[in-house]
C-alpha positions as CSV (number, residue, x, y, z in Angstrom):
1,M,-12.7,-165.4,-46.6
2,A,-15.0,-163.5,-49.0
3,R,-17.9,-165.6,-47.7
4,I,-17.2,-164.5,-44.2
5,A,-17.1,-160.9,-45.3
6,L,-20.5,-161.2,-47.0
7,I,-22.0,-162.7,-43.8
8,V,-20.6,-159.9,-41.6
9,F,-21.9,-157.2,-44.1
10,G,-25.3,-158.8,-44.1
11,I,-25.5,-158.8,-40.3
12,L,-24.6,-155.1,-40.2
13,V,-27.2,-154.3,-42.8
14,L,-29.8,-156.2,-40.7
15,I,-28.8,-154.3,-37.5
16,V,-28.9,-150.9,-39.1
17,G,-32.1,-151.7,-40.8
18,G,-33.6,-152.8,-37.5
19,L,-32.5,-149.5,-35.9
20,A,-34.0,-147.5,-38.7
21,V,-37.3,-149.4,-38.3
22,A,-37.2,-148.9,-34.5
23,A,-36.5,-145.2,-35.0
24,S,-39.5,-144.8,-37.2
25,L,-41.7,-146.4,-34.6
26,I,-40.4,-144.4,-31.5
27,P,-42.4,-141.1,-31.0
28,T,-40.4,-137.9,-31.6
29,E,-41.3,-136.5,-28.1
30,T,-39.5,-139.5,-26.6
31,Y,-36.3,-138.4,-28.4
32,K,-36.7,-134.8,-27.2
33,A,-37.3,-135.7,-23.6
34,E,-34.4,-138.1,-23.4
35,I,-32.0,-135.6,-25.1
36,E,-33.1,-132.8,-22.7
37,K,-32.7,-135.1,-19.7
38,Q,-29.2,-136.2,-20.6
39,V,-28.0,-132.7,-21.3
40,E,-29.4,-131.4,-18.0
41,Q,-27.7,-134.3,-16.1
42,Q,-24.3,-133.5,-17.6
43,T,-24.4,-129.7,-17.3
44,G,-26.9,-128.8,-14.6
45,R,-28.6,-126.5,-17.2
46,K,-31.9,-127.0,-18.9
47,L,-32.0,-127.7,-22.6
48,T,-35.3,-127.0,-24.4
49,I,-36.1,-128.1,-27.9
50,E,-39.2,-126.2,-29.0
51,G,-39.2,-127.4,-32.6
52,D,-39.2,-130.8,-34.3
53,V,-36.5,-133.4,-33.8
54,G,-35.5,-135.8,-36.5
55,I,-33.1,-138.8,-36.3
56,T,-31.9,-140.9,-39.3
57,F,-29.7,-144.0,-39.5
58,L,-29.3,-144.6,-43.2
59,P,-27.2,-143.8,-45.1
60,S,-25.8,-141.7,-42.3
61,I,-26.5,-141.3,-38.6
62,G,-28.0,-137.9,-38.4
63,A,-29.9,-135.6,-36.1
64,E,-31.8,-132.4,-36.7
65,A,-33.4,-130.2,-34.0
66,E,-35.2,-126.9,-34.5
67,K,-35.5,-123.9,-32.1
68,V,-33.0,-125.0,-29.5
69,R,-32.4,-123.1,-26.2
70,F,-29.8,-123.8,-23.6
71,A,-30.2,-122.1,-20.2
72,N,-27.8,-119.5,-18.8
73,A,-26.2,-119.5,-15.4
74,E,-28.6,-118.3,-12.7
75,W,-26.7,-115.0,-12.4
76,G,-26.6,-114.4,-16.1
77,S,-28.0,-111.3,-17.7
78,S,-30.1,-113.2,-20.2
79,P,-32.2,-116.4,-19.6
80,D,-30.4,-118.4,-22.4
81,M,-26.7,-119.0,-22.9
82,V,-27.3,-120.5,-26.4
83,T,-30.2,-120.3,-28.8
84,M,-30.3,-121.4,-32.4
85,E,-32.9,-121.9,-35.1
86,S,-31.7,-125.3,-36.1
87,L,-28.9,-127.8,-35.7
88,Q,-28.1,-130.3,-38.4
89,V,-25.6,-133.2,-37.9
90,A,-24.9,-136.2,-40.2
91,L,-22.2,-138.8,-39.7
92,K,-21.5,-141.5,-42.3
93,I,-21.6,-145.1,-40.9
94,L,-19.4,-147.2,-43.2
95,P,-16.2,-145.2,-42.7
96,L,-16.5,-145.9,-39.0
97,L,-15.8,-149.6,-39.7
98,S,-12.2,-148.6,-40.8
99,G,-11.6,-146.2,-37.9
100,N,-12.4,-143.1,-40.0
101,V,-14.8,-140.3,-39.1
102,E,-16.6,-138.7,-42.0
103,I,-19.1,-135.9,-41.1
104,S,-21.1,-135.2,-44.2
105,R,-23.0,-132.2,-42.6
106,F,-22.6,-130.0,-39.5
107,I,-24.7,-126.8,-39.8
108,L,-25.7,-124.3,-37.2
109,V,-28.4,-121.9,-38.3
110,E,-28.6,-118.5,-36.5
111,P,-26.8,-119.5,-33.3
112,K,-26.8,-116.8,-30.6
113,I,-24.1,-117.4,-27.9
114,N,-24.0,-115.2,-24.8
115,L,-20.7,-115.5,-22.9
116,E,-20.5,-113.8,-19.5
117,V,-18.2,-113.5,-16.5
118,N,-19.7,-112.4,-13.1
119,R,-18.1,-110.0,-10.5
120,Q,-16.4,-113.0,-8.8
121,G,-14.7,-114.0,-12.0
122,T,-16.9,-117.1,-12.7
123,P,-17.7,-117.7,-16.4
124,N,-21.1,-118.9,-17.5
125,W,-19.5,-121.7,-19.5
126,Q,-18.4,-123.3,-16.3
127,F,-21.0,-126.0,-15.6
128,A,-21.9,-127.9,-12.4
129,P,-19.7,-130.9,-11.7
130,V,-21.2,-134.4,-12.5
131,E,-20.5,-137.3,-10.2
132,Q,-19.8,-139.7,-13.0
133,A,-17.2,-137.4,-14.5
134,A,-15.5,-137.0,-11.1
135,E,-15.3,-140.8,-10.6
136,A,-13.8,-141.2,-14.0
137,A,-11.0,-138.7,-13.4
138,P,-8.6,-141.0,-11.5
139,A,-8.9,-143.6,-14.3
140,E,-7.5,-141.0,-16.7
141,E,-4.5,-140.3,-14.4
142,E,-3.7,-144.0,-14.3
143,A,-3.7,-144.4,-18.1
144,P,-1.0,-146.8,-19.3
145,A,2.2,-145.8,-20.9
146,G,1.7,-144.8,-24.5
147,S,-1.7,-143.4,-24.0
148,E,-0.4,-139.9,-24.9
149,E,0.2,-141.1,-28.4
150,S,-3.3,-142.3,-28.8
151,S,-4.8,-139.1,-27.2
152,S,-2.7,-137.0,-29.5
153,G,-4.7,-138.0,-32.5
154,S,-2.3,-140.5,-34.0
155,G,-4.8,-143.3,-33.3
156,I,-7.4,-141.7,-35.5
157,G,-7.6,-143.2,-38.9
158,D,-8.8,-140.1,-40.7
159,I,-11.4,-137.3,-40.4
160,S,-13.3,-135.8,-43.3
161,L,-15.6,-132.9,-43.0
162,G,-18.2,-132.2,-45.7
163,E,-20.6,-129.3,-45.3
164,V,-19.5,-127.6,-42.1
165,S,-20.8,-124.1,-41.6
166,I,-22.4,-121.4,-39.4
167,E,-25.1,-119.3,-40.9
168,N,-25.8,-115.8,-39.5
169,G,-24.6,-116.4,-36.0
170,A,-23.8,-114.0,-33.2
171,V,-21.5,-114.1,-30.1
172,S,-21.5,-111.6,-27.3
173,Y,-19.1,-111.3,-24.3
174,R,-19.7,-109.3,-21.1
175,D,-17.5,-108.9,-18.0
176,Q,-19.6,-107.7,-15.1
177,S,-16.5,-106.7,-13.0
178,S,-14.8,-104.6,-15.6
179,G,-17.8,-103.5,-17.6
180,A,-16.1,-104.8,-20.8
181,S,-18.6,-105.7,-23.5
182,Y,-18.1,-107.1,-27.0
183,E,-20.3,-108.5,-29.7
184,L,-19.8,-110.3,-33.0
185,T,-22.8,-110.4,-35.4
186,E,-23.6,-111.8,-38.8
187,I,-21.1,-114.6,-38.4
188,N,-20.8,-116.8,-41.4
189,T,-18.2,-119.5,-41.7
190,T,-17.3,-122.5,-43.8
191,L,-14.7,-125.2,-43.0
192,D,-13.2,-127.5,-45.7
193,L,-11.3,-130.6,-44.5
194,P,-11.2,-133.5,-47.0
195,S,-8.7,-135.4,-44.9
196,L,-6.3,-135.0,-42.0
197,D,-3.5,-135.4,-44.5
198,A,-4.9,-132.7,-46.9
199,P,-4.9,-128.9,-46.3
200,M,-7.6,-127.5,-44.1
201,N,-9.2,-124.3,-45.3
202,F,-11.3,-121.9,-43.2
203,D,-13.2,-118.9,-44.5
204,G,-15.3,-116.7,-42.3
205,S,-16.7,-113.2,-41.8
206,A,-18.4,-111.3,-39.0
207,V,-19.4,-107.8,-38.1
208,W,-17.6,-106.1,-35.2
209,N,-18.7,-102.6,-34.1
210,G,-20.3,-101.9,-37.4
211,D,-17.4,-103.1,-39.6
212,E,-17.2,-106.4,-41.5
213,V,-14.1,-108.6,-40.6
214,N,-13.0,-111.3,-43.0
215,L,-10.7,-114.1,-42.0
216,T,-9.2,-116.9,-44.1
217,L,-6.6,-119.5,-42.9
218,T,-5.0,-122.6,-44.2
219,A,-3.2,-125.4,-42.3
220,E,-1.1,-127.7,-44.5
221,N,-1.2,-130.8,-42.4
222,P,-4.0,-131.0,-39.8
223,R,-2.9,-134.4,-38.5
224,V,0.5,-133.0,-37.4
225,L,-1.3,-130.0,-35.9
226,I,-3.6,-132.2,-33.9
227,A,-0.6,-134.2,-32.6
228,G,1.0,-131.0,-31.3
229,G,3.6,-130.7,-34.1
230,T,4.5,-127.9,-36.5
231,T,2.9,-127.4,-39.9
232,A,2.8,-124.7,-42.6
233,F,0.2,-122.1,-41.9
234,T,-1.2,-118.9,-43.6
235,L,-3.6,-116.3,-42.3
236,D,-5.3,-113.3,-43.8
237,L,-7.4,-110.9,-41.8
238,S,-9.0,-107.8,-43.4
239,A,-11.2,-105.1,-42.0
240,P,-11.6,-101.4,-42.7
241,K,-9.5,-100.6,-39.5
242,V,-6.7,-103.2,-39.9
243,T,-5.3,-105.7,-42.4
244,T,-3.0,-108.5,-41.4
245,S,-1.3,-111.3,-43.2
246,F,0.9,-114.2,-42.1
247,D,2.8,-116.8,-44.0
248,G,4.9,-119.3,-42.0
249,S,4.3,-122.2,-39.6
250,I,2.2,-122.9,-36.5
251,N,2.8,-125.1,-33.5
252,Q,-0.4,-126.0,-31.5
253,G,1.4,-127.6,-28.6
254,D,1.2,-126.7,-24.9
255,Q,2.5,-123.2,-25.9
256,P,1.0,-122.2,-29.2
257,E,3.5,-120.4,-31.4
258,L,3.7,-118.7,-34.9
259,G,6.8,-118.2,-36.9
260,G,7.2,-116.6,-40.3
261,E,6.7,-113.4,-42.4
262,M,4.0,-111.1,-41.1
263,S,2.6,-107.7,-42.1
264,V,0.2,-105.3,-40.4
265,D,-1.4,-102.3,-42.0
266,I,-3.5,-99.9,-39.9
267,P,-4.9,-96.8,-41.6
268,S,-5.4,-95.1,-38.2
269,V,-4.3,-96.4,-34.8
270,R,-6.6,-93.9,-33.2
271,E,-9.6,-95.2,-35.2
272,L,-8.6,-98.8,-34.5
273,A,-8.3,-98.1,-30.7
274,A,-11.8,-96.6,-30.7
275,W,-13.2,-99.5,-32.8
276,A,-11.7,-102.0,-30.4
277,G,-13.3,-100.2,-27.4
278,S,-10.2,-98.4,-26.0
279,P,-10.4,-94.8,-27.5
280,L,-7.3,-92.6,-27.3
281,P,-7.5,-88.9,-26.3
282,A,-8.4,-86.4,-29.0
283,G,-5.5,-85.2,-31.1
284,D,-3.7,-85.5,-34.5
285,G,-1.3,-88.3,-33.7
286,F,-1.6,-92.1,-33.8
287,G,-2.6,-92.2,-37.4
288,P,-1.3,-94.6,-40.1
289,F,0.9,-97.5,-39.0
290,N,2.3,-100.5,-40.8
291,I,5.0,-102.9,-40.1
292,K,6.4,-106.0,-41.8
293,G,9.1,-108.4,-40.9
294,K,10.0,-111.8,-39.5
295,V,7.8,-112.7,-36.5
296,S,7.9,-115.2,-33.7
297,A,4.8,-114.9,-31.7
298,T,2.9,-116.5,-28.8
299,P,-0.5,-115.3,-27.5
300,E,1.3,-112.7,-25.2
301,V,4.7,-111.9,-26.8
302,F,5.5,-110.7,-30.4
303,D,9.0,-110.5,-31.7
304,F,9.9,-108.8,-34.9
305,A,13.2,-109.1,-36.6
306,D,14.3,-107.3,-39.8
307,A,11.3,-105.1,-39.2
308,E,10.3,-102.2,-41.4
309,L,7.8,-99.8,-40.0
310,A,6.0,-96.5,-40.7
311,F,4.1,-94.6,-38.1
312,D,2.6,-91.1,-38.4
313,G,4.9,-90.3,-41.4
314,M,8.0,-91.5,-39.5
315,N,9.8,-94.5,-41.1
316,G,12.3,-96.9,-39.6
317,T,13.9,-100.3,-39.5
318,G,15.1,-102.4,-36.6
319,A,13.9,-105.1,-34.2
320,L,11.0,-104.9,-31.9
321,N,9.5,-106.9,-29.0
322,A,5.9,-106.3,-28.0
323,N,4.9,-107.8,-24.7
324,L,1.1,-107.9,-24.0
325,K,1.4,-109.1,-20.5
326,G,0.3,-106.8,-17.7
327,D,-1.9,-103.8,-17.7
328,K,-0.1,-102.1,-20.6
329,P,1.7,-103.3,-23.7
330,K,5.5,-102.8,-23.5
331,I,7.6,-102.3,-26.6
332,T,11.4,-102.8,-26.5
333,G,14.0,-102.9,-29.2
334,R,16.1,-100.9,-31.5
335,L,14.9,-98.5,-34.2
336,D,16.6,-96.4,-36.8
337,V,14.2,-93.8,-38.0
338,D,14.3,-90.9,-40.5
339,K,12.6,-88.5,-38.1
340,I,10.8,-88.2,-34.8
341,D,8.1,-85.6,-34.8
342,T,6.9,-84.9,-31.3
343,N,4.6,-82.1,-32.5
344,I,2.1,-84.7,-33.7
345,Y,1.3,-85.7,-30.2
346,M,1.2,-82.2,-28.6
347,A,-2.1,-80.6,-29.3
348,G,-1.8,-76.9,-29.8
349,A,1.9,-77.1,-30.9
350,P,2.6,-74.7,-33.7
351,A,3.5,-76.2,-37.1
352,S,7.0,-75.8,-38.4
353,S,7.3,-72.6,-40.3
354,E,7.0,-73.1,-44.1
355,G,10.0,-72.0,-46.1
356,G,12.3,-72.1,-43.1
357,D,15.5,-74.0,-42.8
358,T,14.6,-77.7,-42.9
359,A,17.9,-79.3,-43.5
360,S,19.2,-81.6,-40.7
361,G,20.9,-79.7,-38.1
362,G,19.3,-76.4,-38.9
363,G,20.0,-73.7,-41.5
364,S,22.8,-71.2,-41.8
365,S,22.8,-67.9,-40.0
366,G,22.3,-66.1,-43.3
367,G,22.9,-62.4,-43.8
368,G,21.3,-59.1,-44.7
369,S,18.4,-57.5,-42.8
370,A,16.4,-59.7,-40.5
371,P,12.7,-60.3,-41.1
372,A,10.4,-59.1,-38.4
373,A,10.0,-61.3,-35.4
374,S,6.7,-62.8,-34.6
375,S,4.6,-60.6,-32.2
376,E,2.0,-63.3,-31.5
377,G,1.7,-64.6,-28.0
378,W,2.2,-68.2,-26.8
379,S,-0.6,-70.7,-27.5
380,D,-3.4,-71.3,-25.1
381,E,-4.4,-74.5,-26.7
382,P,-4.3,-77.4,-24.3
383,I,-1.3,-79.8,-24.6
384,D,-2.7,-83.3,-24.2
385,M,0.0,-85.8,-23.4
386,S,-2.2,-88.5,-21.9
387,A,-1.6,-90.6,-25.0
388,L,1.8,-91.4,-23.5
389,N,-0.1,-93.7,-21.1
390,A,-1.1,-96.0,-23.9
391,F,2.0,-98.2,-23.6
392,N,5.4,-98.5,-22.1
393,A,8.6,-98.6,-24.1
394,D,12.4,-99.0,-23.8
395,L,14.0,-98.2,-27.1
396,A,17.4,-97.4,-28.5
397,L,16.8,-95.0,-31.3
398,S,18.8,-93.2,-34.0
399,A,17.0,-90.4,-35.9
400,G,17.9,-88.3,-38.8
401,E,15.8,-85.5,-37.5
402,I,13.8,-84.6,-34.3
403,L,11.1,-82.0,-34.3
404,I,10.1,-80.3,-31.0
405,Q,7.8,-77.4,-31.5
406,K,9.6,-75.2,-34.1
407,M,13.0,-76.6,-33.2
408,Q,14.7,-78.9,-35.6
409,I,17.3,-81.3,-34.2
410,G,19.6,-83.0,-36.7
411,E,21.1,-86.5,-36.7
412,S,20.9,-87.9,-33.2
413,A,21.2,-91.0,-31.1
414,L,19.0,-91.4,-28.1
415,G,17.7,-93.8,-25.6
416,V,13.9,-93.5,-25.0
417,K,12.1,-94.9,-22.0
418,L,8.3,-94.5,-21.6
419,N,7.0,-95.7,-18.3
420,N,3.4,-95.1,-17.2
421,G,3.2,-91.8,-19.1
422,V,6.7,-90.5,-18.3
423,L,8.9,-90.1,-21.3
424,T,12.7,-89.8,-20.9
425,A,14.9,-89.1,-23.9
426,D,18.7,-89.3,-23.3
427,L,20.4,-87.9,-26.3
428,S,24.0,-89.1,-26.3
429,K,24.5,-87.6,-29.8
430,L,22.8,-84.4,-30.8
431,A,23.3,-82.4,-34.0
432,L,21.6,-79.0,-33.5
433,Y,21.8,-76.1,-35.9
434,E,25.3,-76.8,-37.2
435,G,26.6,-77.6,-33.7
436,A,26.7,-80.7,-31.5
437,G,26.2,-81.7,-27.9
438,T,24.3,-83.9,-25.4
439,A,20.9,-83.4,-23.8
440,K,18.3,-85.1,-21.6
441,V,14.6,-84.4,-21.7
442,T,11.9,-85.8,-19.4
443,L,8.3,-85.3,-20.4
444,N,5.7,-86.2,-17.7
445,G,2.3,-86.9,-19.2
446,A,1.1,-89.1,-16.3
447,S,-0.4,-86.3,-14.3
448,A,-3.2,-84.0,-15.1
449,T,-0.7,-81.1,-15.6
450,P,2.1,-82.1,-18.0
451,A,5.7,-81.4,-16.9
452,L,9.0,-80.9,-18.7
453,N,12.6,-81.1,-17.5
454,A,15.5,-80.5,-19.9
455,T,19.2,-80.1,-19.8
456,F,21.4,-79.2,-22.7
457,D,25.2,-78.9,-23.2
458,L,25.8,-77.6,-26.7
459,S,28.6,-75.9,-28.7
460,G,29.2,-74.7,-32.2
461,L,25.6,-73.7,-32.8
462,S,24.4,-71.3,-35.4
463,A,22.6,-68.7,-33.2
464,Y,20.2,-67.1,-35.6
465,P,18.1,-70.1,-36.6
466,L,18.3,-71.6,-33.1
467,L,16.9,-68.5,-31.4
468,R,14.4,-68.0,-34.2
469,D,12.9,-71.4,-33.7
470,A,13.3,-71.7,-29.9
471,A,12.1,-68.2,-28.9
472,D,10.9,-66.3,-32.0
473,F,14.0,-64.0,-31.6
474,E,15.6,-63.0,-34.9
475,R,18.1,-60.2,-33.9
476,L,21.3,-62.2,-33.1
477,E,23.6,-64.2,-35.1
478,G,27.0,-65.9,-34.6
479,N,28.5,-69.0,-33.2
480,A,26.9,-70.1,-29.9
481,A,27.8,-72.4,-27.0
482,M,25.4,-72.9,-24.1
483,N,24.6,-75.1,-21.1
484,V,21.0,-74.9,-19.9
485,S,18.9,-76.6,-17.3
486,V,15.2,-75.8,-17.1
487,D,12.0,-77.3,-15.8
488,T,8.3,-76.3,-16.1
489,R,4.8,-77.6,-16.0
490,G,1.5,-76.5,-17.5
491,K,-1.5,-77.4,-19.5
492,S,-0.7,-75.2,-22.5
493,Q,2.4,-73.7,-24.2
494,K,1.6,-70.4,-22.5
495,Q,1.4,-71.9,-19.0
496,M,4.6,-73.8,-19.5
497,I,6.5,-70.7,-20.5
498,S,5.0,-68.8,-17.5
499,A,6.1,-71.6,-15.1
500,L,9.6,-72.0,-16.6
501,N,12.5,-72.1,-14.0
502,G,16.2,-72.8,-14.5
503,S,19.6,-71.4,-15.1
504,G,22.4,-71.5,-17.7
505,E,25.2,-69.8,-19.6
506,M,25.4,-68.6,-23.2
507,R,28.4,-67.4,-25.2
508,F,28.4,-66.0,-28.7
509,T,31.4,-65.3,-30.8
510,D,32.1,-63.7,-34.2
511,G,28.5,-62.5,-34.7
512,A,26.3,-59.4,-35.0
513,I,23.3,-57.8,-33.3
514,K,21.0,-57.2,-36.2
515,G,19.0,-54.1,-36.8
516,I,21.0,-51.7,-34.5
517,N,24.4,-50.1,-34.8
518,V,25.7,-49.2,-31.3
519,A,28.3,-46.6,-32.5
520,Q,25.5,-44.9,-34.5
521,L,23.2,-45.1,-31.4
522,M,25.8,-43.4,-29.3
523,R,26.4,-40.7,-32.0
524,N,22.7,-39.9,-32.0
525,V,21.8,-40.2,-28.3
526,F,21.2,-36.5,-27.9
527,S,18.7,-36.3,-30.7
528,G,16.1,-38.0,-28.6
529,A,14.7,-41.4,-27.8
530,L,15.1,-44.0,-30.5
531,T,12.3,-46.0,-31.9
532,G,13.7,-49.5,-31.9
533,W,15.3,-51.9,-34.3
534,N,16.5,-49.9,-37.4
535,S,15.9,-52.7,-39.9
536,A,15.1,-50.3,-42.7
537,E,18.7,-49.2,-42.8
538,A,19.9,-52.7,-42.0
539,K,22.6,-51.4,-39.6
540,D,24.2,-54.1,-37.5
541,T,26.7,-54.2,-34.6
542,D,29.4,-56.7,-35.2
543,F,31.1,-58.3,-32.1
544,S,33.8,-60.8,-31.4
545,E,32.4,-62.0,-28.1
546,L,29.1,-61.7,-26.3
547,G,27.5,-63.6,-23.4
548,G,26.7,-64.1,-19.8
549,T,24.9,-66.3,-17.3
550,F,21.2,-66.2,-16.4
551,T,18.6,-67.6,-14.2
552,I,14.9,-68.1,-14.9
553,S,12.1,-67.8,-12.3
554,N,8.5,-68.3,-13.3
555,G,9.2,-67.3,-16.9
556,I,11.3,-64.2,-16.0
557,L,14.9,-64.5,-17.2
558,S,17.4,-62.4,-15.3
559,N,21.0,-61.6,-16.4
560,Q,23.5,-59.5,-14.4
561,D,26.8,-60.0,-16.2
562,F,26.2,-59.4,-19.9
563,L,29.4,-58.4,-21.7
564,M,30.1,-57.7,-25.4
565,L,33.5,-57.1,-26.8
566,S,34.0,-55.4,-30.1
567,P,36.6,-53.1,-31.8
568,L,36.2,-49.6,-30.2
569,I,33.2,-50.7,-28.3
570,R,32.6,-52.5,-25.0
571,V,29.1,-53.2,-23.8
572,A,28.1,-54.3,-20.3
573,G,24.5,-55.0,-19.4
574,K,22.0,-56.4,-17.0
575,G,18.3,-56.7,-16.9
576,T,15.3,-59.1,-17.3
577,V,13.5,-60.7,-20.1
578,N,9.8,-61.5,-19.6
579,L,9.3,-64.7,-21.6
580,P,5.5,-65.0,-21.2
581,Q,5.0,-61.5,-22.5
582,K,7.9,-61.5,-24.9
583,T,9.2,-58.2,-23.6
584,L,12.5,-57.1,-22.1
585,S,13.7,-54.4,-19.7
586,Y,17.5,-54.1,-20.1
587,R,20.2,-51.6,-19.3
588,V,23.3,-51.7,-21.5
589,E,26.4,-49.6,-21.0
590,P,28.2,-49.2,-24.3
591,K,31.6,-47.6,-24.0
592,L,33.6,-46.2,-26.9
593,A,37.1,-47.5,-26.0
594,A,40.6,-46.4,-26.8
595,T,41.6,-49.7,-28.2
596,L,41.0,-51.7,-31.4
597,E,41.2,-55.0,-29.5
598,G,38.1,-57.1,-29.6
599,Q,37.8,-60.5,-28.2
600,G,40.2,-60.9,-25.3
601,G,40.7,-57.2,-24.9
602,E,40.7,-55.3,-21.7
603,T,37.1,-55.0,-20.5
604,G,37.9,-52.0,-18.4
605,S,39.2,-49.8,-21.2
606,K,38.9,-46.0,-20.8
607,G,36.3,-44.4,-22.9
608,I,33.0,-42.5,-23.1
609,E,30.2,-44.5,-21.6
610,V,26.7,-43.9,-22.9
611,P,24.1,-46.0,-20.9
612,V,21.0,-47.0,-22.9
613,M,17.7,-48.5,-21.7
614,I,16.1,-51.1,-23.9
615,E,12.5,-51.7,-23.1
616,G,9.3,-53.1,-24.7
617,P,8.4,-56.0,-26.9
618,W,11.0,-58.2,-28.6
619,A,9.7,-57.3,-32.0
620,K,9.9,-53.5,-31.5
621,P,11.8,-52.4,-28.4
622,R,12.4,-48.7,-27.4
623,F,16.0,-47.5,-27.0
624,T,16.4,-44.6,-24.6
625,P,19.7,-43.0,-23.6
626,D,20.2,-42.5,-19.9
627,L,21.1,-38.8,-20.1
628,K,21.1,-38.4,-16.4
629,A,23.9,-40.9,-16.1
630,I,25.9,-39.2,-18.8
631,L,25.5,-35.6,-17.6
632,S,26.1,-36.5,-13.9
633,D,29.9,-36.5,-14.7
634,P,30.7,-34.5,-17.9
635,D,34.2,-33.5,-16.6
636,G,35.0,-37.2,-16.2
637,A,34.0,-37.9,-19.8
638,L,36.1,-34.8,-21.0
639,N,39.1,-36.0,-19.0
640,T,38.9,-39.4,-20.6
641,I,39.1,-37.9,-24.1
642,K,42.1,-35.7,-23.1
643,D,43.9,-38.9,-21.9
644,L,43.6,-40.5,-25.3
645,D,46.5,-40.4,-27.8
646,K,46.0,-38.5,-31.1
647,E,45.1,-41.4,-33.3
648,S,42.7,-43.1,-30.9
649,G,41.1,-39.8,-30.1
650,K,40.5,-39.1,-33.7
651,K,38.9,-42.4,-34.3
652,L,36.7,-42.0,-31.1
653,L,35.6,-38.6,-32.2
654,E,34.8,-39.8,-35.7
655,G,32.7,-42.7,-34.2
656,L,31.0,-40.3,-31.8
657,V,30.1,-37.4,-34.1
658,G,29.9,-39.3,-37.4
659,G,33.0,-38.0,-39.2
660,G,36.5,-36.5,-39.0
661,S,37.0,-33.6,-36.6
662,S,40.2,-32.1,-37.9
663,S,39.7,-31.5,-41.6
664,G,41.1,-28.2,-42.6
665,S,42.7,-27.6,-39.2
666,S,46.2,-27.3,-38.0
667,S,48.4,-30.4,-38.4
668,E,50.0,-29.8,-35.1
669,E,49.2,-32.2,-32.3
670,G,48.0,-29.4,-30.1
671,G,45.6,-28.3,-32.8
672,E,44.2,-31.8,-33.1
673,K,43.8,-32.1,-29.4
674,K,42.2,-28.6,-29.2
675,N,39.6,-29.5,-31.9
676,L,38.8,-32.8,-30.2
677,E,38.4,-31.0,-26.9
678,D,36.1,-28.4,-28.4
679,A,34.0,-31.1,-29.9
680,V,33.5,-32.9,-26.6
681,K,32.7,-29.6,-24.9
682,G,30.2,-28.8,-27.5
683,L,28.7,-32.3,-27.1
684,F,28.0,-31.7,-23.4
685,G,26.9,-28.1,-23.9
686,R,29.8,-26.4,-22.3
């Protein structure tokens, strides 16, 4: 047996030696011509080897070619599809005898690969068909049973790769129909594969759009991977714009799939999008993003379970599905986040006021004198919502806080749908400034002019912080209930306020109008026009009930049924509020009533009515008594006083003239009534 083996080995040595001698005798140009001919026959493209060609047979079958060029398609933008300085290949002979493939060297030096797709969708790597290949195709279809096993790689004894690398390569891609163009430069890679049953390690780097990208990956069992099975797999990708790691398994079957733990860290989504060739509109949003969790992924669909994410300072947990099919990515799933800050994505939106109420649900109404309201106008800065077109979404969200402009919404549950730039938020649970309710907001960023539609049904609200944050109005406090339906459109905050339309109803109870005392106002009406909110003296008007309905047309709010009920005072009113200009023109008709009943009292109580016009800016309106209305019927006012009983008349007179009217006078009822009557006559100059 040993003798036979020696004879066979000797014959192999003679054959290989003969080939080596023959190779040394055949001119190099013959190799080049034959190689170029065979490649052109198989691909329909011309191969040119401008440099030297070397072939060796011992101890390995090897080939080396310098300055190689492979022609591009006729319609290509460059004459060559592939060029390289040199190609070096060496295959060991003896392992082939046992069915093993051992490549000791495979090196590409400075390869430049140009990939293109023409306007008809034809890629330049699609070569002309060859007759021999077409004739061989039926034979492949009629392969005997069990051929799948051998083609899967199980028939391979083993594969071992020695020095396998790419040195300073480049790959470019261009799509002539879409204009898309990408380029990787300074490509350097190494591949380590001692055996199909040993871990495979890949390490590579390249430069993309000026940034270096590094990639390392490991496959635990390459033989299983080649056969279409599942094996352990790790991947780490790092670049200045994104860092990704994966630790799990991979299946390289008909549908490649990853499963395991994954993390993604992006310092700025905006910078990443620009780096990848899809810049987002200018703005402050789309900054830091990171996510980690359990992932199951195919080339088009990513599923995250037990996900933890942070985006633009907002943090959450939940489950997400990202589908990359179609024109836009679509994100679906459930998220529980600490806050949703819409101001980040609305250029020109004012920042939340520092030192204000920041607790969930808004702050308390507070007390004491009110600070001066802002007199600044609405912002003219453009509101750019086109970033809403970046992706589609269907999410079930719960949030501890929602920020919209200056408004602060507390713990909420909402469904969010984003479809082609139209965002719909349906709030089934809404905590707002110590109250609760439901709301629905639709924000349309798909058109050139953003549009907004909102409906709210709320109760138990703290009026002061709500009106302060929603409308810069700081003169009313109490418990509020409201239902509002509004819509608008505009390219800036100012335009949106100017185009606001809608209707609603507001009711306030157990509160106060800050900075003005209606009884004092009535007492001083004949001293001349008043100057506005009297915040220096911090005089307020308490009320038990206040409210009415309103309509809004092009930013002008109109109310015709205002009513305030308070002990000894009834106030009716009507007028308009100019929201764009932050001014008001309003007529109130306060009446000193002959009853101490407040909320629920008779609105038509008898008393002295002193109409007052309120006009000017919100921050500093003018209060002017309507003397013409008062003096048009002085006898009527006098008769009203006469009809009051002694105690009510006394209180009315004290409220009107600022003190008791009968001190030191007769204690008889007639005397009291006479003094009261004289006072009223004196008031009207009679």
